[in-house]
N, C-alpha and C positions, 0 to 999 in steps of 0.2 A: 504494500500500500504506500501511497505517497505520504511524505512528511512535509511540514510547513516550508522547509528550506527548498523544496522542489517547485514551489509556486512560480519562481522567476523563470525557470526552464519551461514550465508549462505555458506561461504567458508568452514566451518567445515563440513556442510552437504555434500558439493561437495566431499571432501576428503573421507568421510565415505561411500557414497552411489553411486558415479559415477566414471567412468574411464575417461570421457571426461570433464575435469575441465576447468573453466574459471578463469581468474585472477581478482584481486580486482578492477582494473581499468574498466574492462568490466562490472562488477556488479554495480559499482558506476554509470556508464553511464546509465545502464538500470533502476536503482533505480531512478535516476534524471528524466528519461523520463517516469516514472510511468509504467514500464513493469515488475515489480516484486511485487507479492502479498505475504504477509506472514500471517501465523496463529501464535498467540502468547499465551503462558501461562507463563507470566513473560518474558521468553526468546522465541526466535523463535522455534516453534515445527514443522513447515512445510512451504514450499514455492512453488510458481509456477512462472516460468520464461517464458515469452512469447514475441512475436514480432508481430507487425501489419504492413502490407504493403497494402496500399489502403483499399479495402474492404475485405481483407483476413488476418487471423491471424494464427500463429502457436505456439503451446505450446512446448517449448524446454525441460523443465524439470518440474516435479512435484514430491515432496517427502514429507513424514511425518515421523518424528522420530519414531523408532520402539516402544518406550514407549507410543506413543500417537495414534497408529494405531487402527482401528476398532472403532473409535469415531466420524465418519462422517466428519473429518477435511478435507480430500482430496476432498470429495464430496462437502462440503461447499465452498472450495476454487474454485473449477471448476464452480459451479453454480454462485458464485459471479462474476467470470471472464466472464462467458457467458453474464450475465446482463450488465456488464461494456462494453464489446465489442459490444453488441447490441446498446448501447448508442453512440458508436463511428461509427455506420453504417457498422459494419463488417457483412458480409453475410456468410462466411465460416471460420471454425476453424479446423485446421489440427493438428495432433500429430502422433508420431510414438511410437510403443510399441513392445517389443519382443513377439513373438508368445507364448513363454512359460510362460509369465507373466499373467496368468489367472485372478488373483485378480484385476490387473489394467485394463485388457480388460473388465471385468465385470463392474467395476466402470464406465469406459468411456461409455459403452453401457447404463448403468443406467442414465447417463447424456445426452443421446440422440445421441451419436456418432455411426456411422456405419463403419464397416470394408470395405476398398476399395482396398487395395494393399498389397502384401506381398513380403518382401526382407530383407536381412541383410547379411553381409559377414565377419565381424570380431567380434566375432567368427561366423563361418558359421551357420546360423540359419534363419529360416523364421521370418520375422517381419510383423507387421500389421500396415498399415497406416490407420488412422481413421479420419473421417470427421464429423463435426457438422455443419449443415446448420442453420443459425440464421435467423428467419423470422420476 
């Protein structure tokens, strides 16, 4: 799990890879509530941000540094998260992904997610809602 010192690396990832960025206060709260997992090679090389409400969870963001891609880091983060959420009695895990992001969609399928919905509107593009039922 992330610790408060990881917040600056996480914020840098947000600036580099996402258009919908959260602030430091938001991440500190999620870190304190154990809702941010990180992969480290000295510094943070990837993270997953999620939330849980009752028996359902949603992955908000998952990213791995370009320099560390294709090394199973995202796969390992997701698989670890699935195991942790199962211990928390989560039965369903949702995430959204752009239709054009084929590598991510393939990764999620490899982790057992299935595609259930499509939408996105800024920019206009189909998106894919994915679901993982935890048994």
